[in-house]
C-alpha positions as CSV (number, residue, x, y, z in Angstrom):
1,M,65.3,110.0,53.6
2,A,64.3,109.0,57.8
3,T,62.3,111.8,59.6
4,N,61.7,112.0,63.0
5,Q,59.8,114.9,63.9
6,G,58.3,114.6,67.2
7,K,59.8,110.8,67.9
8,K,62.3,109.5,70.0
9,L,65.2,109.3,67.0
10,R,66.0,105.5,67.0
11,V,69.5,104.3,66.7
12,A,72.1,101.2,65.5
13,V,75.9,101.3,66.7
14,I,77.8,99.5,64.0
15,G,80.5,98.4,66.2
16,T,81.1,96.5,69.8
17,G,84.3,97.7,71.4
18,F,85.4,100.4,73.7
19,I,84.0,103.3,71.1
20,G,80.7,101.7,70.3
21,R,79.9,101.5,74.4
22,V,80.5,104.8,74.4
23,H,78.1,105.7,72.1
24,V,75.6,102.8,73.3
25,R,75.3,104.9,76.3
26,S,76.3,108.4,75.5
27,A,73.3,107.8,72.6
28,R,70.5,107.0,75.7
29,M,71.7,109.4,78.1
30,A,71.6,112.4,75.4
31,G,67.4,110.9,74.6
32,A,68.0,108.3,72.1
33,E,66.1,105.0,71.8
34,V,68.8,103.2,70.7
35,L,67.8,100.0,68.6
36,G,70.5,97.1,68.4
37,V,74.6,96.4,67.6
38,A,75.9,95.1,65.2
39,D,79.7,93.7,64.5
40,A,80.2,91.5,62.0
41,D,80.4,88.5,63.7
42,A,76.8,87.9,64.6
43,A,78.1,85.6,68.0
44,I,79.9,89.2,69.1
45,A,77.4,91.1,68.0
46,K,74.9,89.2,70.1
47,E,76.9,88.8,73.1
48,A,77.0,92.6,73.2
49,A,73.1,93.3,72.6
50,S,72.5,91.4,75.8
51,A,75.6,92.8,78.2
52,L,73.8,96.6,76.5
53,N,70.7,95.7,76.6
54,T,69.3,96.3,73.5
55,P,66.2,94.9,71.5
56,K,67.8,93.7,69.1
57,S,71.4,92.2,68.1
58,Y,72.5,92.4,64.0
59,G,74.0,89.8,61.8
60,S,75.5,92.0,59.9
61,P,76.6,96.1,59.5
62,M,74.3,95.5,56.6
63,D,71.7,94.8,58.7
64,A,71.7,97.8,60.8
65,I,71.9,100.1,57.9
66,Q,69.0,98.6,56.3
67,D,66.7,98.5,59.6
68,P,63.7,100.6,58.1
69,E,63.2,101.4,62.5
70,V,66.7,103.3,62.2
71,D,66.9,106.3,61.9
72,V,70.2,107.2,62.8
73,I,73.8,104.9,61.7
74,H,77.1,105.2,64.8
75,V,80.0,103.9,62.4
76,C,82.1,103.2,65.7
77,T,84.3,100.2,64.2
78,P,88.3,99.9,62.8
79,N,89.5,102.7,60.4
80,A,88.9,100.9,57.0
81,F,85.5,100.2,57.6
82,H,84.8,104.0,57.5
83,R,83.8,105.1,54.3
84,Q,82.4,101.4,52.9
85,Y,79.6,101.9,56.4
86,S,78.9,105.4,56.6
87,E,78.0,105.7,53.0
88,E,75.8,102.0,53.1
89,A,74.1,104.4,55.2
90,L,74.1,107.4,53.9
91,K,73.0,105.7,50.7
92,A,70.0,104.0,52.6
93,G,68.5,107.4,53.4
94,K,70.0,107.2,57.2
95,H,71.8,109.9,59.2
96,V,75.1,109.4,60.5
97,V,77.5,109.6,63.1
98,C,81.2,108.7,62.3
99,E,84.2,107.8,64.4
100,K,87.6,109.5,63.7
101,P,89.3,109.8,60.9
102,L,86.8,110.2,59.2
103,A,88.5,107.9,56.4
104,T,92.1,106.5,55.7
105,S,92.6,108.5,53.1
106,A,91.1,112.6,52.5
107,A,89.6,110.8,48.7
108,D,87.8,109.0,50.3
109,A,86.7,110.8,53.0
110,K,85.3,113.8,50.2
111,V,83.8,110.9,48.8
112,I,81.4,110.7,52.1
113,S,81.6,114.0,53.2
114,D,80.7,115.4,49.7
115,L,77.3,112.6,49.5
116,A,76.2,113.5,53.5
117,K,75.8,117.0,52.6
118,Q,74.3,115.6,48.4
119,K,71.1,113.3,50.7
120,G,70.9,116.5,53.0
121,L,71.7,114.4,56.0
122,V,73.0,115.0,59.0
123,A,76.4,113.3,59.4
124,T,78.9,114.2,62.2
125,V,81.8,112.7,63.6
126,P,82.7,112.8,67.4
127,F,85.3,115.9,68.0
128,V,83.9,116.0,71.2
129,Y,86.8,117.8,72.9
130,R,84.7,121.3,71.6
131,F,82.1,120.4,74.2
132,H,84.2,121.0,76.9
133,P,83.0,124.3,78.8
134,M,85.7,124.9,79.2
135,V,87.4,125.6,75.8
136,R,84.3,127.2,74.9
137,E,85.6,129.6,77.4
138,A,88.7,130.0,76.0
139,R,87.7,130.2,71.9
140,A,85.0,132.9,73.4
141,R,88.4,135.2,74.7
142,V,89.9,134.7,71.1
143,M,86.4,135.5,68.8
144,N,85.6,138.4,70.7
145,G,89.4,140.0,71.3
146,E,90.4,138.6,75.0
147,I,93.3,137.5,72.9
148,G,94.0,139.5,70.9
149,A,95.8,138.6,67.6
150,V,96.6,134.9,67.9
151,H,100.4,135.2,67.5
152,L,101.4,130.6,68.3
153,I,99.5,128.4,69.4
154,Q,101.4,125.5,70.9
155,G,100.5,121.7,72.6
156,S,100.4,118.3,72.5
157,Y,98.8,115.0,73.0
158,L,100.5,112.5,74.8
159,Q,99.1,108.6,76.1
160,D,101.8,105.2,77.1
161,W,98.7,103.6,75.9
162,L,101.6,101.2,73.6
163,L,104.1,102.5,75.3
164,R,105.1,98.5,75.6
165,A,106.0,95.9,73.1
166,S,103.5,93.3,75.2
167,D,100.9,96.2,74.0
168,T,98.6,96.3,70.6
169,N,95.2,96.7,68.9
170,W,93.9,96.8,65.7
171,R,95.0,100.2,65.4
172,V,98.9,99.1,64.5
173,D,98.1,97.2,61.8
174,S,97.9,100.0,58.9
175,K,95.5,97.5,56.6
176,M,92.6,98.5,59.3
177,G,93.8,101.8,61.3
178,G,95.2,103.4,58.0
179,S,98.8,104.7,57.5
180,S,99.0,106.7,60.3
181,R,97.9,105.2,63.7
182,A,99.4,108.2,66.1
183,F,98.6,111.4,64.2
184,A,95.7,110.6,62.9
185,D,94.4,108.5,65.9
186,I,94.7,111.7,68.7
187,G,97.1,114.4,66.2
188,S,93.1,114.9,64.9
189,H,91.6,115.4,67.6
190,W,94.2,118.8,68.3
191,C,94.3,120.0,64.7
192,D,90.4,119.6,64.5
193,L,90.5,121.7,68.5
194,T,92.7,124.4,67.6
195,E,91.7,125.1,64.7
196,F,88.3,125.5,66.5
197,V,89.3,127.4,69.2
198,T,91.6,130.1,67.9
199,G,89.4,130.0,63.9
200,H,92.8,129.9,62.3
201,R,93.2,127.1,59.6
202,Y,96.6,125.3,59.2
203,T,97.9,125.6,55.2
204,T,101.1,124.6,55.6
205,L,103.4,121.9,57.9
206,C,106.3,120.0,58.2
207,A,107.0,116.6,59.9
208,Q,108.4,113.6,61.5
209,M,106.9,110.6,62.4
210,G,108.5,108.5,64.1
211,T,108.3,104.6,65.1
212,T,109.9,103.4,68.9
213,L,109.1,100.2,68.9
214,K,109.8,97.8,65.3
215,D,107.8,95.4,66.6
216,R,104.8,94.3,68.8
217,V,103.3,91.0,69.5
218,A,101.3,89.7,66.9
219,G,97.6,89.4,66.6
220,Q,94.8,91.6,68.4
221,V,95.9,91.4,72.0
222,Q,94.2,94.6,74.3
223,A,96.9,97.0,75.1
224,F,96.4,98.3,79.1
225,S,96.2,95.1,80.7
226,D,99.0,93.7,83.5
227,A,98.3,90.1,81.7
228,K,101.1,87.7,80.8
229,V,101.2,88.8,77.5
230,D,103.2,85.7,75.4
231,M,105.8,87.4,73.6
232,S,107.4,84.5,71.3
233,K,105.1,86.2,67.8
234,T,105.6,89.3,66.9
235,A,105.1,91.5,63.8
236,P,107.1,94.5,62.7
237,V,105.0,98.0,63.2
238,T,104.9,100.2,60.7
239,T,102.3,103.3,62.4
240,E,104.0,105.5,63.7
241,D,104.6,105.9,67.9
242,L,104.3,109.8,67.9
243,A,104.4,112.7,65.7
244,C,106.4,116.4,65.9
245,V,104.8,118.9,63.4
246,L,105.8,122.1,63.0
247,L,102.7,124.0,61.4
248,K,101.6,127.6,59.3
249,T,98.0,128.9,60.0
250,D,96.4,131.5,57.8
251,Q,96.5,134.3,59.4
252,G,100.0,134.6,60.1
253,A,100.3,132.8,63.6
254,Y,102.2,129.5,64.2
255,G,102.0,126.5,65.8
256,S,103.7,122.9,67.4
257,V,102.4,119.7,68.4
258,V,104.2,116.6,69.4
259,V,101.9,113.6,69.3
260,S,102.8,110.5,71.1
261,Q,100.4,107.2,72.6
262,V,104.4,105.8,73.8
263,S,104.7,108.7,76.7
264,A,105.2,106.3,80.6
265,G,102.0,108.5,82.8
266,R,100.4,109.8,80.3
267,K,96.9,108.8,80.1
268,N,95.1,111.6,77.5
269,R,96.7,115.0,78.4
270,L,95.4,116.9,75.1
271,W,96.8,119.9,76.1
272,F,97.3,123.4,74.4
273,E,98.1,127.2,74.8
274,I,96.4,130.0,72.3
275,D,99.4,132.5,73.0
276,G,97.4,136.2,72.0
277,A,99.4,140.1,71.5
278,N,97.1,140.6,75.2
279,E,96.8,137.2,76.7
280,S,97.8,133.7,76.8
281,A,95.3,130.8,77.3
282,A,95.9,127.1,78.5
283,F,93.5,124.0,79.0
284,D,94.7,120.9,79.8
285,Q,92.0,117.9,78.8
286,E,92.8,116.6,81.4
287,E,91.9,119.1,84.3
288,P,89.3,120.1,81.8
289,E,87.9,121.9,85.2
290,T,90.1,125.4,84.7
291,L,91.8,127.8,82.1
292,W,95.0,129.0,82.6
293,L,95.2,132.5,81.8
294,G,98.2,134.7,81.6
295,R,99.1,138.2,81.5
296,R,102.1,140.2,81.2
297,E,100.7,141.8,84.8
298,H,99.4,138.4,85.7
299,S,98.3,134.8,85.4
300,I,94.8,133.2,87.0
301,I,93.7,129.9,87.0
302,L,89.2,130.2,85.8
303,R,87.6,127.6,87.3
304,R,83.6,126.0,85.3
305,D,81.5,127.8,86.9
306,P,78.0,128.1,85.5
307,S,77.5,132.1,87.0
308,Q,80.3,133.2,85.2
309,G,81.6,133.2,81.6
310,S,80.5,133.5,77.5
311,P,77.2,131.6,77.0
312,E,78.8,128.8,75.2
313,A,80.8,128.3,78.3
314,K,77.5,127.8,80.4
315,R,76.1,126.2,77.6
316,F,78.0,122.9,77.9
317,T,77.6,123.5,82.3
318,I,75.7,121.1,83.1
319,F,76.9,120.1,86.9
320,P,77.6,123.4,89.4
321,G,81.2,124.4,89.8
322,G,83.3,122.1,91.4
323,H,81.2,119.3,90.6
324,A,83.6,117.9,87.5
325,Q,82.8,117.5,84.3
326,G,84.2,114.9,81.9
327,W,85.2,113.3,78.3
328,G,81.2,111.4,79.1
329,D,79.4,114.9,79.5
330,C,81.3,116.4,76.5
331,F,79.8,113.0,74.5
332,E,76.3,113.5,75.2
333,A,76.7,116.8,74.4
334,F,77.6,116.2,71.1
335,M,74.9,113.7,70.5
336,K,71.9,116.2,71.9
337,D,73.6,119.1,69.5
338,T,73.7,116.0,67.0
339,Y,70.2,114.7,67.1
340,A,68.6,118.3,68.2
341,T,70.1,118.6,63.9
342,V,68.3,115.4,63.2
343,N,65.1,117.3,64.4
344,G,64.8,119.7,62.4
345,A,66.6,122.7,64.5
346,A,68.7,125.0,63.4
347,K,72.8,123.4,63.2
348,P,74.4,124.8,66.6
349,D,77.6,126.6,66.6
350,G,81.2,124.2,67.2
351,L,78.9,121.0,66.0
352,P,81.4,118.8,64.1
353,T,80.4,117.3,60.6
354,F,82.0,115.2,58.2
355,E,83.1,118.2,57.0
356,D,85.2,119.1,59.9
357,G,86.2,115.0,59.2
358,Y,87.2,115.2,55.9
359,R,89.7,118.6,56.6
360,S,91.0,116.3,59.3
361,T,92.2,113.6,56.6
362,K,93.2,116.4,54.7
363,I,95.9,117.8,57.8
364,T,97.1,113.7,58.2
365,D,97.8,113.5,54.0
366,A,100.1,115.9,54.5
367,V,101.5,115.1,57.9
368,L,102.5,111.1,56.6
369,K,104.1,113.1,53.0
370,S,105.8,115.6,54.9
371,S,107.5,113.3,57.2
372,A,108.1,110.8,53.9
373,A,109.5,113.8,52.2
374,S,111.9,115.6,55.5
375,G,110.4,119.2,54.3
376,W,106.9,121.5,54.8
377,V,103.9,121.1,52.6
378,N,100.9,122.4,51.6
379,I,97.7,121.3,53.4
380,G,95.1,119.8,50.1
């Protein structure tokens, strides 16, 4: 087991795409030393190491895992490899940060969640929306009773990056991304976040998934690009573009969420509203500096301010009011809490672990099962 008391943590990142580069940046901001990056293609790893200014480029993921200098492995590969590399890293005594979904099935996620506990290693999942100060403020209002008994949890997570048939990505391929795409990719964030804020656990659900584009351009063309795409070769799409889900919780509340990667104009709109007996609270990730609070008599917009709010909201406030914080700051805060735990600090409130990642995959499996059966199912 890697021990790091009193020294700067050394990390390696497996995966050199967008999210891998975010991990490199966030690890450095959180105070770690990024020793190197790994990719299944050694040439790609070398190019990324040069671009990211890391001392090492690993010729394979296993080279990174077996490096005795590495304390923490970050798994930022396509979903199909999450279990494999996380499991190998844990067996090698490394702490692990693995992107969500933790695995492409709940059964696989359970294997590595159990292994992390067995090994006594820190293993976390970047459910980073938990680290917005105004999310913590909403949670505090639920926990201290200001909102009152929660009756309804509603919301959506909408994107448009796969709106067109000329947009595609490895996530579209079920062999790489898993049987669920939109829900596993972003619905998992929404469910984790709303369970975290409310303290409720979803117990049953009824889901319907839909695929609006039956064929997309073949290959691994990256979405977001305005470059002309050759549409002469297309491939059938077997994963969902959208999902609509009704939910019930263990405390008698009801919920609903719409998830979409084909909603024009919506870039990354994760929105939730918690409706309680006394008050409602709504948060929009695209406007993260504010929290809407509604009562029968009035409604207000609460703005992030280090002089106000709950202790947890203040803990994650790093800039004065009016100086915007965002998603990148959440990633840094998540890394700091992860690394502090690796270095022996008590696990901070709200740090998402492999157990939370496993929980998320159980919800995704239930969504797939419900959609196929067109009915209510229990979450295992």
